[in-house]
C-alpha positions in Angstrom: 2.9 -8.7 29.8 5.5 -7.6 27.2 6.7 -4.2 26.1 6.9 -3.2 22.4 8.2 -0.3 20.3 6.0 0.3 17.3 7.4 2.1 14.2 4.7 3.7 12.1 4.9 4.4 8.4 3.8 8.0 7.9 0.9 7.4 5.6 -2.8 7.5 6.5 -3.7 4.2 4.7 -0.9 2.3 6.5 -1.6 3.8 10.0 -5.4 3.2 9.6 -4.6 -0.6 9.4 -2.2 -0.6 12.3 -4.3 1.3 14.8 -6.7 -1.7 15.3 -3.8 -4.1 15.9 -2.2 -1.7 18.5 -5.5 -1.3 20.3 -6.0 -5.1 20.4 -2.4 -5.5 21.8 -3.0 -2.8 24.4 -6.3 -4.3 25.5 -4.4 -7.6 26.1 -2.0 -5.8 28.5 0.9 -5.1 26.1 2.9 -2.0 26.9 3.4 0.1 23.8 5.5 3.0 22.6 4.4 4.2 19.2 6.7 6.3 17.0 5.1 8.4 14.2 5.4 11.8 12.5 3.6 14.6 14.3 1.1 15.2 11.5 -0.4 11.7 12.3 -0.2 12.0 16.1 -4.0 12.6 16.3 -4.7 9.1 15.0 -2.8 7.7 18.1 -4.0 10.2 20.7 -7.6 9.8 19.9 -7.3 6.1 20.3 -5.4 6.5 23.6 -2.2 5.1 22.2 1.0 6.6 23.6 3.2 8.0 20.9 6.6 9.7 20.5 7.5 11.8 17.4 10.2 10.7 15.1 13.3 12.8 15.7 13.2 15.6 13.2 17.0 15.7 13.2 17.0 12.4 11.4 15.7 12.4 7.8 13.1 9.7 8.2 12.7 9.3 4.4 16.1 7.6 4.5 14.8 4.8 6.6 11.5 4.4 4.8 10.3 3.3 1.4 12.0 5.2 -1.3 9.9 8.0 -2.8 11.4 7.4 -6.2 9.4 8.8 -9.1 7.2 6.4 -11.2 8.6 5.3 -14.5 6.2 7.5 -16.5 7.3 10.6 -14.5 11.1 9.9 -14.5 11.9 10.5 -18.2 14.5 7.7 -18.3 15.1 4.7 -20.4 14.0 1.4 -18.8 17.6 0.4 -18.1 18.5 3.8 -16.6 15.4 3.7 -14.5 16.2 0.3 -13.1 19.7 1.4 -12.3 18.6 4.5 -10.6 15.9 2.6 -8.6 18.4 0.0 -7.5 20.8 2.7 -6.3 17.9 4.4 -4.4 17.2 1.0 -2.8 20.8 0.8 -1.7 20.6 4.2 -0.1 17.5 3.1 1.8 19.4 0.0 3.1 22.4 2.0 4.1 20.5 4.8 5.9 18.0 2.4 7.5 21.0 0.7 9.2 22.3 4.1 10.4 18.9 5.2 11.7 18.5 1.9 13.6 21.8 2.7 15.4 20.6 6.2 16.2 17.2 5.1 17.5 18.8 2.4 19.5 20.7 5.0 21.4 17.6 7.1 21.9 15.3 4.3 22.9 17.5 1.8 24.7 16.3 2.8 28.1 12.8 1.5 27.2 14.1 -2.1 27.0 11.5 -3.5 24.6 10.7 -7.2 24.4 10.1 -6.9 20.7 10.0 -4.4 17.8 6.8 -4.1 15.9 7.0 -2.2 12.6 5.1 -1.4 9.5 6.7 -3.0 6.4 7.4 0.5 5.1 9.8 1.3 7.9 12.8 -0.3 6.6 14.9 0.2 9.7 12.5 -1.9 11.8 14.3 -5.2 11.4 17.7 -3.6 12.0 16.5 -1.9 15.2 15.3 -5.3 16.5 18.8 -6.6 15.8 20.3 -3.7 17.8 18.1 -4.6 20.8 18.6 -8.4 20.2 14.8 -8.9 20.4 12.3 -10.4 17.9 11.3 -8.3 14.9 7.6 -8.4 14.0 6.5 -6.9 10.7 2.9 -5.8 10.5 2.8 -6.0 6.7 0.3 -3.6 5.1 1.4 -4.5 1.6 2.0 -7.7 -0.4 5.2 -9.4 0.6 8.2 -9.3 -1.7 11.0 -11.9 -1.4 14.4 -12.5 -3.0 13.1 -15.8 -4.4 10.5 -14.0 -6.5 13.2 -12.5 -8.7 14.6 -15.9 -9.5 11.1 -17.4 -10.1 9.7 -14.7 -12.4 12.1 -11.9 -13.3 9.5 -10.2 -15.6 7.1 -10.1 -12.6 9.7 -8.4 -10.5 10.4 -5.8 -13.2 6.8 -5.0 -13.9 5.1 -5.2 -10.5 7.9 -4.5 -8.0 10.2 -2.1 -9.9 7.1 -1.0 -11.9 8.9 -0.9 -15.3 6.7 -1.5 -18.3 8.2 -4.7 -19.6 6.0 -4.7 -22.7 8.1 -1.9 -24.2 11.5 -3.7 -23.6 13.3 -5.8 -26.1 14.8 -9.2 -25.3 18.2 -7.6 -25.3 17.0 -5.0 -22.7 15.5 -7.6 -20.6 18.7 -9.6 -20.5 20.6 -6.4 -19.7 18.1 -5.6 -16.9 18.7 -9.1 -15.4 22.4 -8.7 -15.4 22.1 -5.3 -13.8 19.7 -6.5 -11.0 22.0 -9.5 -10.3 24.9 -7.1 -9.9 23.0 -5.1 -7.4 21.8 -8.2 -5.5 25.4 -9.3 -5.0 26.4 -5.8 -4.0 23.6 -5.6 -1.3 24.7 -9.0 0.1 28.4 -8.3 0.1 28.2 -4.7 1.5 25.2 -4.9 3.8 24.6 -8.7 4.3 21.0 -8.3 3.2 18.9 -9.4 0.2 16.0 -7.9 -1.6 13.0 -8.0 0.6 15.2 -7.4 3.7 12.3 -5.4 5.3 10.5 -8.7 6.0 11.1 -10.2 9.4 13.0 -13.5 9.8 10.8 -14.0 12.9 7.1 -13.1 12.3 5.2 -11.3 9.6 1.5 -10.5 9.9 -0.3 -10.3 6.5 -3.7 -8.7 6.1 -4.4 -10.8 3.0 -5.3 -14.3 2.0 -3.0 -16.6 0.0 -5.0 -16.0 -3.1 -4.1 -12.3 -3.0 -0.4 -12.9 -2.1 1.6 -13.5 -5.2 4.0 -16.5 -5.0 2.5 -17.5 -1.7 4.2 -20.9 -2.1 7.5 -19.1 -1.3 6.4 -18.0 2.1 6.8 -20.3 5.1 5.6 -20.4 8.8 7.0 -17.0 9.7 4.3 -15.5 7.5 0.8 -15.6 9.0 -2.4 -14.6 7.1 -5.1 -12.9 9.2 -7.4 -11.5 6.5 -9.3 -8.2 7.0 -12.7 -6.8 8.0 -14.5 -3.5 7.8 -15.7 -2.8 11.4 -18.0 0.1 10.6 -20.1 0.0 7.4 -22.6 2.7 8.4 -23.3 5.4 5.8 -21.7 8.8 6.4 -22.9 12.2 5.0 -21.7 13.0 1.5 -20.9 16.6 0.4 -23.1 16.1 -2.6 -26.4 14.3 -3.5 -26.2 11.2 -5.6 -28.9 9.9 -7.9 -29.8 6.4 -6.7 -31.1 5.6 -10.2 -27.7 5.9 -11.7 -24.6 3.6 -11.4 -21.7 5.1 -9.6 -18.1 5.2 -10.6 -15.8 6.0 -7.7 -12.3 7.2 -8.5 -9.5 8.0 -6.1 -5.8 8.6 -6.5 -5.1 8.3 -2.7 -4.1 10.9 -0.1 -0.5 11.3 -1.2 -0.6 11.6 -5.0 -0.4 14.7 -7.1 -3.4 15.3 -9.4 -3.2 17.6 -12.4 -5.7 19.7 -14.3 -4.9 17.5 -17.3 -5.9 14.4 -15.4 -9.2 16.0 -14.3 -10.1 17.0 -17.9 -9.3 13.5 -19.2 -11.7 11.9 -16.6 -14.3 14.5 -17.5 -14.2 13.9 -21.2 -14.3 10.1 -20.7 -17.7 10.3 -18.9 -19.4 13.2 -20.7 -22.7 11.9 -22.1 -22.6 8.6 -20.2 -25.4 7.5 -17.8 -23.0 7.3 -14.8 -22.4 9.4 -11.8 -18.7 9.9 -11.1 -17.1 10.9 -7.8 -13.4 11.7 -7.8 -11.5 12.3 -4.6 -8.1 14.0 -5.1 -6.7 13.9 -1.5 -5.9 16.6 1.0 -2.4 17.2 -0.5 -4.1 18.6 -3.6 -5.8 21.4 -1.7 -4.3 24.1 -3.9 -5.7 22.4 -7.0 -9.1 22.3 -5.5 -9.0 26.0 -4.8 -7.9 26.8 -8.4 -10.8 24.8 -10.0 -13.6 25.9 -7.7 -15.2 28.2 -10.4 -14.7 25.6 -13.2 -17.4 23.3 -14.6 -16.4 19.6 -14.5 -19.8 18.1 -15.1 -20.5 15.2 -14.8 -17.9 14.8 -12.1 -18.2 15.4 -8.3 -14.6 16.4 -7.4 -13.8 16.6 -3.7 -10.6 16.4 -1.6 -12.0 13.6 0.6 -15.2 11.7 1.1 -16.3 8.8 3.2 -14.9 5.9 1.2 -17.0 3.1 2.7 -20.2 5.0 1.9 -19.1 5.5 -1.7 -17.9 1.9 -2.2 -21.2 0.6 -0.9 -22.9 2.5 -3.7 -20.2 2.0 -6.4 -20.4 -0.3 -9.5 -16.7 0.3 -10.2 -13.7 1.5 -8.2 -10.9 3.2 -10.2 -7.9 3.3 -8.0 -4.1 3.9 -7.8 -4.0 0.7 -5.9 -3.7 1.6 -2.2 -4.2 -1.7 -0.5 -6.6 -0.4 2.2 -9.0 0.7 -0.5 -8.4 -2.5 -2.4 -9.3 -4.6 0.6 -12.4 -2.5 1.3 -13.6 -2.8 -2.3 -13.2 -6.6 -2.3 -15.1 -6.9 1.0 -17.9 -4.9 -0.5 -17.8 -6.8 -3.8 -16.7 -3.9 -6.0 -14.6 -4.7 -9.1 -11.6 -2.4 -9.8 -9.7 -0.7 -12.5 -6.1 0.0 -11.5 -4.5 3.0 -12.9 -1.0 1.5 -12.6 0.6 -1.9 -12.2 0.8 -3.0 -8.6 2.0 -6.3 -7.1 -1.5 -7.2 -5.9 -3.3 -5.7 -8.9 -1.8 -8.6 -10.9 -3.5 -11.1 -8.6 -6.8 -9.4 -8.8 -6.6 -9.1 -12.6 -5.7 -12.8 -12.9 -8.8 -13.7 -11.0 -11.0 -11.6 -13.2 -12.0 -9.1 -10.5 -10.5 -6.1 -12.2 -8.4 -4.7 -15.0 -5.3 -2.4 -15.3 -4.9 0.7 -17.4 -2.0 3.1 -17.4 -4.2 6.2 -17.0 -1.3 8.6 -17.6 -0.8 7.4 -21.2 -4.4 6.4 -22.0 -6.8 8.8 -23.7 -10.4 9.4 -22.6 -11.9 7.0 -25.1 -9.6 4.1 -24.0 -10.5 4.8 -20.4 -14.2 4.7 -21.1 -13.9 1.4 -23.1 -12.1 -0.2 -20.2 -14.8 1.0 -17.8 -17.5 -0.4 -20.0 -15.7 -3.8 -20.3 -15.8 -4.2 -16.5 -19.2 -2.6 -15.7 -21.1 -4.5 -18.4 -19.7 -7.9 -17.4 -21.2 -9.1 -14.1 -18.5 -11.7 -13.7 -16.1 -9.0 -12.5 -18.4 -8.1 -9.6 -19.0 -11.8 -8.7 -15.3 -12.5 -8.6 -14.6 -9.5 -6.5 -17.3 -10.6 -4.0 -15.8 -14.1 -4.0 -12.4 -12.7 -3.1 -13.9 -10.5 -0.5 -15.6 -13.4 1.2 -12.3 -15.3 1.4 -10.6 -12.2 2.8 -13.3 -11.4 5.5 -12.3 -12.2 9.0 -14.2 -10.4 11.8 -11.5 -11.3 14.4 -8.5 -10.4 12.3 -7.0 -7.9 14.8 -7.6 -10.3 17.7 -6.0 -13.1 15.7 -3.0 -10.9 14.8 -2.5 -9.8 18.4 -2.8 -13.3 19.8 -0.3 -14.5 17.2 2.2 -11.8 18.3 1.8 -12.4 22.0 2.1 -16.2 21.6 5.2 -15.8 19.5 7.0 -13.5 21.9 6.0 -15.5 25.0 7.5 -18.6 23.5 10.8 -17.0 22.7 
């Protein structure tokens, strides 16, 4: 069979999706070499997947998605923010190309037949070019393309650059368009790439359906939808006891996001005196915060670093989320409507189909948050629409389908 080098994006939610695909490929006889950061190595070794650590001498952040601050945190005007973010994107392009050259030298003796990479590892396509082999993108996000900018510039600003277009004047929007066009020409002239260069020109695996992929009409045969499925829905032990007679609100801000004391108090005040139970997971990166609040009373909240997400989603009437796509998929498959705490590319699709709402939780007060929660939880159409989207998404054999698609593509090249 074939040999592949897999490039992992160092984030639990991304790797969790990729492990199943890698196991399916391995079971079909594919020879794999998986690159990841050491802190995620256990996810590979416990699944008997061979891994190599990324070279610490290379700053991997330069070849990955830019960790640029969100608009509300940056303290910039919309135009300055767009300019800074476009410059950061250029840095990612430049350094992704440099990293591809370095890793080609380090890995060339492996002689892969193809490069398989998470969409967050921007050097993946360039490394495939170095080896002159197919680039296969296992896309854990919603796809962005250059054509989206031309088709709906406001969508690009709001859901890709994540700039609040509702506070921008027409003059600012025109200025933003000129600025983005200038950078697009610069990327093409200097690096021979366009926005969305992380997508593969060969094959892209999407763990979505067309209904969840914005502007799906722009995507052609190199994009293959395989859907998603939850393999294990068994209940796991919770670190607290829930009242089965009360409706559950499950809130998470993901494993990578910083949570503040102010945020916790806002959530607490929103749900004081309500008939709901509320579980808030803050993620392991907020361990210091958890230690600092252990003697504080946050009733009616259960605040924990982590908890079994599937168990909570099975009990939840509402999922309040930062928008990590793994949790979004799981919520849809379990028929749970969502409240997104920031604009995301796929949140727009879910809101359009009346399976959720969006609220900028940083700027909103406790009363506004509660009213948005009540809007969703008291209207059963949100739950029904979430369940409908989940039924469309569900595909028990999605990893098998993805692996077969990859093997067939490579064997026919």
